[in-house]
C-alpha positions in Angstrom: -48.0 -20.3 -16.7 -47.6 -17.1 -18.8 -51.3 -16.5 -18.5 -51.2 -16.8 -14.7 -48.3 -14.3 -14.5 -50.1 -11.9 -16.8 -53.3 -12.0 -14.6 -51.3 -11.6 -11.4 -49.4 -8.6 -12.9 -52.7 -7.0 -14.0 -54.3 -7.6 -10.5 -51.3 -6.0 -8.7 -51.4 -3.0 -11.1 -55.1 -2.4 -10.6 -54.6 -2.7 -6.8 -51.9 -0.1 -6.9 -54.2 2.4 -8.7 -57.0 1.8 -6.2 -54.7 3.2 -3.5 -53.5 6.2 -5.5 -54.6 9.7 -4.6 -56.9 11.3 -7.2 -56.3 15.0 -7.8 -58.9 17.1 -9.7 -58.2 20.6 -10.9 -61.4 22.7 -10.3 -59.7 25.9 -11.4 -60.1 27.6 -14.8 -56.3 27.3 -15.5 -53.8 24.5 -15.6 -52.5 23.7 -12.1 -48.8 22.7 -11.9 -48.0 20.6 -8.8 -44.6 19.4 -7.6 -44.8 15.8 -6.6 -42.0 14.3 -4.4 -42.1 10.5 -4.0 -39.1 9.2 -2.2 -36.1 10.5 -4.0 -38.1 11.3 -7.1 -39.3 14.9 -7.8 -41.5 15.8 -10.8 -43.8 18.6 -11.9 -47.3 17.5 -12.8 -49.5 19.8 -15.0 -53.2 19.1 -14.6 -55.4 20.9 -17.1 -58.6 22.7 -15.9 -61.3 20.2 -15.1 -59.0 17.2 -15.4 -58.0 14.6 -12.9 -54.8 12.6 -12.3 -54.0 9.6 -10.1 -50.7 9.9 -8.2 -48.8 8.7 -5.1 -49.8 5.0 -4.9 -47.3 4.6 -2.1 -47.4 8.0 -0.5 -45.8 11.3 -1.4 -45.7 15.0 -0.8 -47.3 17.5 -3.2 -46.8 21.3 -3.4 -49.7 23.2 -4.8 -49.6 26.4 -6.9 -50.3 28.4 -3.8 -47.2 26.9 -2.1 -49.0 24.5 0.3 -47.1 21.3 1.0 -49.3 18.3 1.7 -48.5 14.7 2.6 -50.6 12.0 0.9 -50.7 8.3 1.8 -52.7 7.2 -1.3 -56.4 6.8 -1.6 -57.2 10.5 -0.9 -59.4 12.6 -3.1 -57.9 16.1 -3.6 -59.4 19.1 -5.3 -57.4 22.1 -6.4 -59.5 25.2 -5.8 -58.0 28.7 -6.2 -54.5 27.1 -6.3 -55.0 25.4 -2.9 -55.7 21.7 -2.1 -58.9 20.5 -0.4 -58.6 17.0 0.8 -61.9 15.0 0.9 
């Protein structure tokens, strides 16, 4: 029974990441985004050339340029010149 519960938990965890938005920082400097998910607010620093997965159940992000964008999960976002490009 424990094995079945472990497998189910792993499957649900992977499914959640599949719906998460992927944000890639294409700039030369670290990009600091503000991520608001429900009542939770956090700052997320993404180093140059790195990617992070966020917002598996939707959120709003504020980019370094001040743009505020709503994400549902599953999007691919690139940070270029401090602004977000959604692909």
